[in-house]
N, C-alpha and C positions, 0 to 999 in steps of 0.2 A: 404293304398293303396294296391290293389290286383295286383298280377302279373300273366301273362299268358305266353304262349310259345313265343309270339312275344316280350316280354320284356326281354332284355339281362340280367336283374338282377335275373331272375328266372332260377334255375338249369335246364339243359336239360338232361332228363333221358331217356334211352331206357327202355322197358318193363323189360328186364333181369336186368338191373341196379336198376330199381324200386323194383323188387321182391327181389333182394339181400339186398337192403337197409331195407325193411320191415323185413327180416329174421334177419338181425343184430340188429335192434331195439328190436325185440322180444326176441332175445337171451340175449341181455343186461337187459331187464326188468326181465327176469326169474332168471338170475344170481344175480340180485339186491335183489329180494325177498328172494332167498335162503340165501344170506348172512345176510339180516335183521333177518330172522327167526332164524338163528343159532347164532346171536349176533356177527357176524364178521363185519369188516368195509365194507361199500358198495363199489362196483367197482367204478372207476373214472366215472365221468359223460360221457354219450354218446356224441361224437362229430359228428355232421351232416357234410356231405361233403361240400366242398368249394362252396360258392355261396348261401348257405341257410340263410345268414345274411339278404337277401332281401326278404325272404318269410314272408308274413303276418301271424300273429298268431290270426287273427279273422277268426274263423272257421265256422261262421254262414251261409256262402253260399257254403260249401262243397257240393258235389253231394249228393243227397238223400240217395243213397245206402250206402255211407260212413257214413252219419249221423245216418242211421239205424243200421249200424255195431257198432258204438260207443254207441248208445243207448242199444243194446243188451248187450254190454259189461258192461255198467253201471248197468243194471238190474241183470246180472249174478253176479257181485261183491256184489251188494246190497243183493241179495238173499242169497249168501253165508255167508255174515256177519250177517244178520238177523236170518238165519237158524240155527245158532250155539247157539243162546242166551239161549234156554231152557236147552241145554246139559251143557253149561258153568255155568249156574245158579244152576243146580242140583249138579254138582260136587263141585262147590264152597261152597254150603250150606254143602254138606257132609264133606268137608275138614274143615270147620269152626266148625261143630259139632263133629269132630274127628271120623266120620264114615269111613274115608279113610285116609291112612297115607300120609305123605308129599311125599314120592316117588310115591305112586300111583297117587296122584294129579298131580305131574310133569309129569308122564307118560301119563296121559290122555290129559294134555295140549300139550305135544309133538305130540301126534296123531292128535290133532285138528290143530296144526300148519302145519303138513304135509299134512292134507286134504285141508287146505287152499292153500298150494303151488300147489297141484295137480289140484284143481279146477281153480285156477288162470292160471295155465299152459294151461289147456284145453281151457279156455276163450280166452287167448291170441292167441293160435294157430288158433282157429276158427276165431277170429277178423282179424288176419293176412291174412287168406285166403280170407275173404270177402273184405278186403282193397285192395289186389292184384287185384281181379276181378273189383272192382270200379276203380282203377287206370288204368286198361287196357281199360275200357270203357270210361274214361275221362282222357286221357293222359295229358291234359292241366292242371289238378289238382294234378298230382301225387306228386309234391313237397309239396304241402300243406297237402295232405293226410298223407304223410310220417312224416312231422313235427307235425301234429296233433296226430299221433300214439305215437310218441316220448313223447310229452307233456302229453298226457293222461295217458300213462303207468307210467310215473314218478310220476304224481299227485296222482294216485291211490295207488301206493306203499307208497309214503311219507306221505299221508294224511289219508289213510285208513288202510293198512296192517301194516305199522310201528307202528301207534298208537295201533293197536290190540295187536301186540306183547308186546308193552310196558304196556298195560293194563293187560295182562297175568302175567307180572313180579309183577305188584302192587297186584294182586290177591294172588300171591304166598308169597309175602313179608308182606302185610298188609290185611289179609283176613278179619279181623273184620271191617275194614273201607269199603271194597269194595264189599263184598260178596253179598249184596243185591241191588247193583247198576248196575248189569250186563245188564239187560234189557234196562234201561234208557240209559246207556253208549252206547250200540250198536245202539239204536234208534237214538241218536244224531249223531253218526258217519255216518249212512246211510243218514240222512237228510243233512248232510254237503256234502256228495258225490252227492246227487241229485241237491243241490243248485249250486255246482261247475259246474256240466255238463250243467245245464240250462244257466249259465253265459257264458260258453265257446261256446256252440253250438247253443244257441238261443232257 
């Protein structure tokens, strides 16, 4: 069941409240990825405001400009994941063949993790701005836009960037087993991202 402004189950937000909510969701996602990349515990799950229990999580009929924003975010994350495969393959092979030291390998992986954080942060900020504009243009959809932003960011961190970090750990600990599987591993991760997106947004 979809909710609109006439349905008392749907949260009623002003534009300022909506913008603040989008900013808080964005800040939570960025803090979560930083914690994951550093190997620290994730922050507690983000709690949506009272009333969001009644907001549908079927996002196939979000405003087109919101769907476009989420599609651009999907593509940005997929591009960032795919774009590092050659680099990671190269340094993994060099580490396996003892052309670089363990410390050098770790430093290069740390730089890649920081690049991933930086690119994710830029994408999330861009997505947040687009979703604010969409919510202002379609106030009856603000609750669903905010809920979708929360769900999408969590999924991307939990199912793309957390596994990437774990894969980096596998490379460091079991280089003989994983050094020649970088391209296929990242390809599968990006395929999973695209399948998830189509399942959620249609």
